[in-house]
VMD Tcl script that builds the backbone (N, CA, C; Angstrom):
set m [mol new atoms 357]
animate dup $m
set s [atomselect $m all]
$s set {name element resname resid chain x y z} {
  {N N MET 1 A 134.893 137.925 75.088}
  {CA C MET 1 A 134.713 139.370 75.138}
  {C C MET 1 A 134.356 139.647 76.607}
  {N N LYS 2 A 134.824 140.831 77.105}
  {CA C LYS 2 A 134.540 141.234 78.487}
  {C C LYS 2 A 134.364 142.777 78.522}
  {N N VAL 3 A 133.770 143.207 79.648}
  {CA C VAL 3 A 133.643 144.641 79.832}
  {C C VAL 3 A 134.951 145.337 79.877}
  {N N GLY 4 A 134.977 146.497 79.086}
  {CA C GLY 4 A 136.193 147.252 78.907}
  {C C GLY 4 A 136.885 147.138 77.592}
  {N N ASN 5 A 136.476 145.965 76.922}
  {CA C ASN 5 A 137.115 145.688 75.584}
  {C C ASN 5 A 136.637 146.843 74.539}
  {N N ILE 6 A 137.497 147.137 73.630}
  {CA C ILE 6 A 137.079 148.006 72.530}
  {C C ILE 6 A 137.117 147.178 71.225}
  {N N VAL 7 A 135.901 147.093 70.688}
  {CA C VAL 7 A 135.704 146.251 69.525}
  {C C VAL 7 A 135.108 147.083 68.389}
  {N N GLU 8 A 135.073 146.447 67.184}
  {CA C GLU 8 A 134.368 147.036 66.080}
  {C C GLU 8 A 133.082 146.201 65.823}
  {N N GLY 9 A 132.069 146.968 65.276}
  {CA C GLY 9 A 130.889 146.270 64.929}
  {C C GLY 9 A 130.108 146.960 63.807}
  {N N LYS 10 A 129.027 146.442 63.439}
  {CA C LYS 10 A 128.208 146.955 62.356}
  {C C LYS 10 A 126.822 147.277 62.839}
  {N N VAL 11 A 126.350 148.361 62.635}
  {CA C VAL 11 A 125.036 148.777 63.024}
  {C C VAL 11 A 123.973 148.005 62.166}
  {N N THR 12 A 123.121 147.287 62.893}
  {CA C THR 12 A 122.121 146.435 62.226}
  {C C THR 12 A 120.764 147.086 62.229}
  {N N ALA 13 A 120.448 147.917 63.239}
  {CA C ALA 13 A 119.209 148.577 63.333}
  {C C ALA 13 A 119.257 149.893 64.112}
  {N N VAL 14 A 118.606 150.904 63.635}
  {CA C VAL 14 A 118.592 152.162 64.308}
  {C C VAL 14 A 117.143 152.437 64.810}
  {N N MET 15 A 116.987 152.801 66.113}
  {CA C MET 15 A 115.714 153.150 66.687}
  {C C MET 15 A 115.766 154.518 67.286}
  {N N LYS 16 A 114.689 155.026 67.790}
  {CA C LYS 16 A 114.656 156.357 68.463}
  {C C LYS 16 A 115.555 156.411 69.714}
  {N N PHE 17 A 115.648 155.306 70.380}
  {CA C PHE 17 A 116.395 155.286 71.704}
  {C C PHE 17 A 117.765 154.659 71.718}
  {N N GLY 18 A 118.201 154.153 70.503}
  {CA C GLY 18 A 119.465 153.529 70.372}
  {C C GLY 18 A 119.618 152.752 69.111}
  {N N ALA 19 A 120.698 152.015 69.034}
  {CA C ALA 19 A 121.050 151.229 67.876}
  {C C ALA 19 A 121.522 149.835 68.325}
  {N N HIS 20 A 121.150 148.799 67.459}
  {CA C HIS 20 A 121.663 147.440 67.673}
  {C C HIS 20 A 122.879 147.321 66.843}
  {N N VAL 21 A 123.893 146.633 67.385}
  {CA C VAL 21 A 125.150 146.510 66.709}
  {C C VAL 21 A 125.579 144.992 66.786}
  {N N GLU 22 A 125.999 144.544 65.555}
  {CA C GLU 22 A 126.529 143.148 65.530}
  {C C GLU 22 A 128.020 143.263 65.773}
  {N N LEU 23 A 128.526 142.550 66.752}
  {CA C LEU 23 A 129.937 142.702 67.049}
  {C C LEU 23 A 130.720 141.490 66.387}
  {N N GLU 24 A 131.982 141.569 66.521}
  {CA C GLU 24 A 132.853 140.460 65.994}
  {C C GLU 24 A 132.403 139.151 66.619}
  {N N GLY 25 A 132.421 138.166 65.790}
  {CA C GLY 25 A 131.946 136.804 66.369}
  {C C GLY 25 A 130.416 136.628 66.426}
  {N N GLY 26 A 129.737 137.552 65.849}
  {CA C GLY 26 A 128.248 137.396 65.728}
  {C C GLY 26 A 127.505 137.746 66.950}
  {N N GLU 27 A 128.168 138.276 67.960}
  {CA C GLU 27 A 127.520 138.662 69.247}
  {C C GLU 27 A 126.821 140.021 69.024}
  {N N GLN 28 A 125.691 140.196 69.766}
  {CA C GLN 28 A 124.825 141.356 69.550}
  {C C GLN 28 A 125.096 142.325 70.745}
  {N N GLY 29 A 124.959 143.666 70.430}
  {CA C GLY 29 A 125.173 144.635 71.410}
  {C C GLY 29 A 124.167 145.771 71.197}
  {N N PHE 30 A 123.957 146.550 72.205}
  {CA C PHE 30 A 123.061 147.705 72.110}
  {C C PHE 30 A 123.734 149.022 72.498}
  {N N LEU 31 A 123.587 150.010 71.705}
  {CA C LEU 31 A 124.214 151.290 71.909}
  {C C LEU 31 A 123.057 152.294 72.139}
  {N N HIS 32 A 122.905 152.730 73.471}
  {CA C HIS 32 A 121.934 153.611 73.820}
  {C C HIS 32 A 122.232 155.054 73.381}
  {N N ILE 33 A 121.198 155.795 73.099}
  {CA C ILE 33 A 121.357 157.182 72.550}
  {C C ILE 33 A 122.200 158.057 73.348}
  {N N SER 34 A 122.212 157.848 74.718}
  {CA C SER 34 A 122.939 158.640 75.595}
  {C C SER 34 A 124.466 158.325 75.566}
  {N N LYS 35 A 124.790 157.112 74.882}
  {CA C LYS 35 A 126.165 156.703 74.882}
  {C C LYS 35 A 126.777 156.902 73.462}
  {N N ILE 36 A 126.156 157.709 72.583}
  {CA C ILE 36 A 126.621 157.834 71.244}
  {C C ILE 36 A 127.654 158.942 71.156}
  {N N SER 37 A 127.400 160.020 71.722}
  {CA C SER 37 A 128.319 161.218 71.707}
  {C C SER 37 A 128.307 161.946 73.040}
  {N N LYS 38 A 129.325 162.713 73.254}
  {CA C LYS 38 A 129.388 163.555 74.423}
  {C C LYS 38 A 128.569 164.721 74.286}
  {N N SER 39 A 128.251 165.136 73.168}
  {CA C SER 39 A 127.307 166.264 72.785}
  {C C SER 39 A 125.857 165.679 72.754}
  {N N TYR 40 A 124.902 166.537 72.853}
  {CA C TYR 40 A 123.474 166.079 72.830}
  {C C TYR 40 A 123.122 165.493 71.431}
  {N N VAL 41 A 122.432 164.352 71.539}
  {CA C VAL 41 A 122.048 163.710 70.250}
  {C C VAL 41 A 120.577 163.737 70.150}
  {N N LYS 42 A 120.103 164.561 69.201}
  {CA C LYS 42 A 118.636 164.703 69.074}
  {C C LYS 42 A 118.063 163.627 68.115}
  {N N LYS 43 A 118.778 163.359 67.097}
  {CA C LYS 43 A 118.358 162.321 66.090}
  {C C LYS 43 A 119.498 161.272 65.894}
  {N N ILE 44 A 119.305 160.047 66.164}
  {CA C ILE 44 A 120.399 159.095 65.950}
  {C C ILE 44 A 120.739 159.019 64.507}
  {N N ASP 45 A 119.817 159.188 63.591}
  {CA C ASP 45 A 120.110 159.095 62.209}
  {C C ASP 45 A 121.225 160.166 61.788}
  {N N ASP 46 A 121.409 161.171 62.506}
  {CA C ASP 46 A 122.423 162.118 62.188}
  {C C ASP 46 A 123.837 161.617 62.531}
  {N N HIS 47 A 123.902 160.612 63.339}
  {CA C HIS 47 A 125.152 159.983 63.752}
  {C C HIS 47 A 125.415 158.673 63.254}
  {N N LEU 48 A 124.349 157.819 63.138}
  {CA C LEU 48 A 124.581 156.356 62.737}
  {C C LEU 48 A 123.629 155.967 61.682}
  {N N LYS 49 A 124.095 155.111 60.805}
  {CA C LYS 49 A 123.368 154.557 59.771}
  {C C LYS 49 A 123.361 153.064 59.739}
  {N N VAL 50 A 122.355 152.416 59.288}
  {CA C VAL 50 A 122.366 150.929 59.188}
  {C C VAL 50 A 123.468 150.464 58.298}
  {N N GLY 51 A 124.301 149.526 58.643}
  {CA C GLY 51 A 125.382 149.056 57.874}
  {C C GLY 51 A 126.707 149.751 58.120}
  {N N GLN 52 A 126.641 150.786 58.858}
  {CA C GLN 52 A 127.927 151.608 59.226}
  {C C GLN 52 A 128.726 150.784 60.238}
  {N N LYS 53 A 130.035 150.753 60.061}
  {CA C LYS 53 A 131.008 150.181 60.908}
  {C C LYS 53 A 131.291 151.119 62.046}
  {N N VAL 54 A 131.248 150.669 63.244}
  {CA C VAL 54 A 131.550 151.580 64.420}
  {C C VAL 54 A 132.490 150.912 65.331}
  {N N LYS 55 A 133.312 151.774 66.014}
  {CA C LYS 55 A 134.244 151.309 67.078}
  {C C LYS 55 A 133.631 151.610 68.347}
  {N N VAL 56 A 133.377 150.592 69.319}
  {CA C VAL 56 A 132.660 150.784 70.448}
  {C C VAL 56 A 133.432 150.178 71.673}
  {N N LYS 57 A 133.023 150.655 72.875}
  {CA C LYS 57 A 133.602 150.069 74.078}
  {C C LYS 57 A 132.540 149.271 74.782}
  {N N VAL 58 A 132.774 148.126 75.277}
  {CA C VAL 58 A 131.837 147.263 75.965}
  {C C VAL 58 A 131.797 147.841 77.433}
  {N N VAL 59 A 130.623 148.246 77.896}
  {CA C VAL 59 A 130.448 148.790 79.181}
  {C C VAL 59 A 129.603 147.996 80.122}
  {N N GLY 60 A 129.010 146.952 79.632}
  {CA C GLY 60 A 128.153 146.108 80.558}
  {C C GLY 60 A 127.391 145.136 79.706}
  {N N THR 61 A 126.383 144.439 80.427}
  {CA C THR 61 A 125.506 143.577 79.701}
  {C C THR 61 A 124.041 144.021 80.046}
  {N N THR 62 A 123.092 143.764 79.043}
  {CA C THR 62 A 121.671 144.068 79.321}
  {C C THR 62 A 120.998 142.895 79.983}
  {N N ARG 63 A 119.774 142.992 80.377}
  {CA C ARG 63 A 119.071 141.888 80.950}
  {C C ARG 63 A 118.795 140.739 80.024}
  {N N ASP 64 A 118.752 141.052 78.730}
  {CA C ASP 64 A 118.427 139.957 77.728}
  {C C ASP 64 A 119.718 139.364 77.192}
  {N N GLY 65 A 120.892 139.690 77.763}
  {CA C GLY 65 A 122.162 139.029 77.434}
  {C C GLY 65 A 122.953 139.741 76.309}
  {N N LYS 66 A 122.476 140.908 75.901}
  {CA C LYS 66 A 123.311 141.648 74.855}
  {C C LYS 66 A 124.300 142.523 75.589}
  {N N TRP 67 A 125.308 142.895 74.873}
  {CA C TRP 67 A 126.432 143.759 75.495}
  {C C TRP 67 A 125.969 145.195 75.389}
  {N N GLU 68 A 126.087 145.940 76.462}
  {CA C GLU 68 A 125.885 147.366 76.495}
  {C C GLU 68 A 127.157 148.059 75.949}
  {N N LEU 69 A 126.877 148.958 74.952}
  {CA C LEU 69 A 128.041 149.591 74.198}
  {C C LEU 69 A 128.037 151.045 74.338}
  {N N SER 70 A 129.212 151.640 74.118}
  {CA C SER 70 A 129.335 153.127 74.186}
  {C C SER 70 A 130.436 153.593 73.239}
  {N N ILE 71 A 130.083 154.649 72.497}
  {CA C ILE 71 A 131.082 155.281 71.664}
  {C C ILE 71 A 131.683 156.445 72.491}
  {N N LYS 72 A 130.785 157.040 73.283}
  {CA C LYS 72 A 131.203 158.225 74.097}
  {C C LYS 72 A 132.351 157.887 75.122}
  {N N ASP 73 A 132.360 156.622 75.703}
  {CA C ASP 73 A 133.312 156.246 76.625}
  {C C ASP 73 A 134.625 155.797 76.050}
  {N N LEU 74 A 134.814 155.896 74.763}
  {CA C LEU 74 A 136.077 155.467 74.222}
  {C C LEU 74 A 137.262 156.308 74.689}
  {N N GLY 75 A 136.972 157.601 75.128}
  {CA C GLY 75 A 137.963 158.431 75.601}
  {C C GLY 75 A 138.751 159.178 74.568}
  {N N GLU 76 A 138.303 159.128 73.265}
  {CA C GLU 76 A 138.961 159.744 72.151}
  {C C GLU 76 A 138.159 161.048 71.901}
  {N N THR 77 A 138.822 162.115 71.484}
  {CA C THR 77 A 138.099 163.315 71.118}
  {C C THR 77 A 137.494 163.109 69.716}
  {N N GLY 78 A 138.180 162.425 68.921}
  {CA C GLY 78 A 137.618 162.041 67.630}
  {C C GLY 78 A 137.440 163.155 66.601}
  {N N SER 79 A 137.278 162.771 65.350}
  {CA C SER 79 A 137.157 163.832 64.367}
  {C C SER 79 A 135.775 164.444 64.421}
  {N N GLU 80 A 134.819 163.792 65.005}
  {CA C GLU 80 A 133.476 164.375 65.016}
  {C C GLU 80 A 133.476 165.612 65.829}
  {N N GLY 81 A 134.079 165.620 67.024}
  {CA C GLY 81 A 134.214 166.879 67.824}
  {C C GLY 81 A 134.935 168.002 67.106}
  {N N GLN 82 A 136.055 167.589 66.539}
  {CA C GLN 82 A 136.846 168.628 65.894}
  {C C GLN 82 A 136.139 169.215 64.615}
  {N N ASN 83 A 135.388 168.381 63.929}
  {CA C ASN 83 A 134.629 168.837 62.757}
  {C C ASN 83 A 133.549 169.811 63.328}
  {N N ALA 84 A 132.874 169.491 64.373}
  {CA C ALA 84 A 131.857 170.321 64.914}
  {C C ALA 84 A 132.391 171.739 65.400}
  {N N ASP 85 A 133.625 171.701 65.982}
  {CA C ASP 85 A 134.211 172.883 66.407}
  {C C ASP 85 A 134.585 173.839 65.201}
  {N N LYS 86 A 135.122 173.173 64.189}
  {CA C LYS 86 A 135.468 173.939 62.996}
  {C C LYS 86 A 134.279 174.554 62.264}
  {N N GLU 87 A 133.174 173.734 62.262}
  {CA C GLU 87 A 131.900 174.245 61.692}
  {C C GLU 87 A 131.365 175.411 62.548}
  {N N PHE 88 A 131.459 175.253 63.790}
  {CA C PHE 88 A 131.013 176.391 64.671}
  {C C PHE 88 A 131.806 177.667 64.459}
  {N N GLU 89 A 133.170 177.462 64.443}
  {CA C GLU 89 A 133.954 178.604 64.156}
  {C C GLU 89 A 133.667 179.283 62.795}
  {N N ARG 90 A 133.436 178.446 61.816}
  {CA C ARG 90 A 133.122 178.989 60.504}
  {C C ARG 90 A 131.836 179.867 60.561}
  {N N LYS 91 A 130.843 179.237 61.141}
  {CA C LYS 91 A 129.533 179.945 61.348}
  {C C LYS 91 A 129.601 181.262 62.169}
  {N N LEU 92 A 130.379 181.136 63.225}
  {CA C LEU 92 A 130.562 182.332 63.966}
  {C C LEU 92 A 131.315 183.408 63.241}
  {N N ALA 93 A 132.347 183.118 62.546}
  {CA C ALA 93 A 133.048 184.143 61.695}
  {C C ALA 93 A 132.125 184.778 60.641}
  {N N LYS 94 A 131.307 183.877 60.034}
  {CA C LYS 94 A 130.378 184.409 59.048}
  {C C LYS 94 A 129.350 185.345 59.713}
  {N N PHE 95 A 128.800 185.039 60.869}
  {CA C PHE 95 A 127.893 185.783 61.565}
  {C C PHE 95 A 128.447 187.167 61.951}
  {N N LEU 96 A 129.714 187.154 62.420}
  {CA C LEU 96 A 130.333 188.483 62.766}
  {C C LEU 96 A 130.589 189.295 61.572}
  {N N LYS 97 A 131.010 188.714 60.449}
  {CA C LYS 97 A 131.266 189.434 59.267}
  {C C LYS 97 A 129.913 190.150 58.792}
  {N N ASP 98 A 128.929 189.264 58.691}
  {CA C ASP 98 A 127.611 189.741 58.223}
  {C C ASP 98 A 127.043 190.824 59.190}
  {N N SER 99 A 127.198 190.650 60.502}
  {CA C SER 99 A 126.686 191.672 61.479}
  {C C SER 99 A 127.393 192.992 61.232}
  {N N SER 100 A 128.718 192.881 61.120}
  {CA C SER 100 A 129.510 194.081 60.930}
  {C C SER 100 A 129.087 194.870 59.665}
  {N N ARG 101 A 128.887 194.155 58.568}
  {CA C ARG 101 A 128.464 194.698 57.282}
  {C C ARG 101 A 127.086 195.373 57.443}
  {N N LYS 102 A 126.172 194.698 58.119}
  {CA C LYS 102 A 124.809 195.223 58.320}
  {C C LYS 102 A 124.740 196.485 59.163}
  {N N ILE 103 A 125.712 196.490 60.217}
  {CA C ILE 103 A 125.678 197.695 61.090}
  {C C ILE 103 A 126.249 198.859 60.291}
  {N N SER 104 A 127.346 198.568 59.481}
  {CA C SER 104 A 127.855 199.658 58.647}
  {C C SER 104 A 126.873 200.227 57.685}
  {N N ASP 105 A 126.085 199.418 57.066}
  {CA C ASP 105 A 125.060 199.830 56.094}
  {C C ASP 105 A 123.996 200.596 56.839}
  {N N TYR 106 A 123.646 200.152 58.055}
  {CA C TYR 106 A 122.584 200.884 58.779}
  {C C TYR 106 A 123.093 202.309 59.182}
  {N N ARG 107 A 124.309 202.299 59.683}
  {CA C ARG 107 A 124.900 203.695 60.065}
  {C C ARG 107 A 125.024 204.619 58.843}
  {N N ARG 108 A 125.359 204.066 57.718}
  {CA C ARG 108 A 125.537 204.854 56.481}
  {C C ARG 108 A 124.083 205.390 56.107}
  {N N ARG 109 A 123.124 204.609 56.092}
  {CA C ARG 109 A 121.740 205.062 55.765}
  {C C ARG 109 A 121.225 206.119 56.768}
  {N N LEU 110 A 121.537 205.869 58.079}
  {CA C LEU 110 A 121.106 206.748 59.139}
  {C C LEU 110 A 121.748 208.098 59.006}
  {N N ASP 111 A 123.077 208.134 58.742}
  {CA C ASP 111 A 123.702 209.332 58.508}
  {C C ASP 111 A 123.282 210.076 57.338}
  {N N LYS 112 A 122.944 209.373 56.295}
  {CA C LYS 112 A 122.425 209.974 55.090}
  {C C LYS 112 A 121.084 210.728 55.340}
  {N N LYS 113 A 120.244 210.023 56.115}
  {CA C LYS 113 A 118.920 210.699 56.532}
  {C C LYS 113 A 119.121 211.860 57.422}
  {N N ARG 114 A 120.222 211.918 58.246}
  {CA C ARG 114 A 120.405 212.988 59.105}
  {C C ARG 114 A 121.106 214.157 58.428}
  {N N GLY 115 A 121.609 213.836 57.274}
  {CA C GLY 115 A 122.378 214.817 56.475}
  {C C GLY 115 A 123.859 215.050 56.912}
  {N N ILE 116 A 124.389 213.949 57.614}
  {CA C ILE 116 A 125.719 213.955 58.053}
  {C C ILE 116 A 126.608 213.494 56.887}
  {N N LYS 117 A 127.661 214.261 56.547}
  {CA C LYS 117 A 128.565 213.880 55.534}
  {C C LYS 117 A 129.894 213.315 56.122}
  {N N LYS 118 A 130.418 212.323 55.418}
  {CA C LYS 118 A 131.716 211.825 55.888}
  {C C LYS 118 A 132.793 212.827 55.507}
  {N N ARG 119 A 133.785 212.867 56.297}
  {CA C ARG 119 A 134.971 213.701 56.105}
  {C C ARG 119 A 136.025 213.026 55.272}
}
mol reanalyze $m
mol bondsrecalc $m
mol representation Tube
mol addrep $m
């Protein structure tokens, strides 16, 4: 195995600052929190679980001989980003619809208080 390889591994431990991954051939690697996603990662548990299989890119070695890994550097947009975009669009559409309804209700009540009738 060498730097630049893309390999599959299994998450063996999840910590606040990263995750340990067992790679093919029994080698160990470390995936830092900053290398999990291109978007901000607040809680690793939202992205990785112990026992989960992950595809990672080898980006270097640590001082203790483990491989430094990255999911972010795979260069793929991945379904994670697409799902996040769809979820954002869904929430935005719901917000706009709810806002429009609330404004219409407010105007109707205000017009009723002022005694304005619709034509």
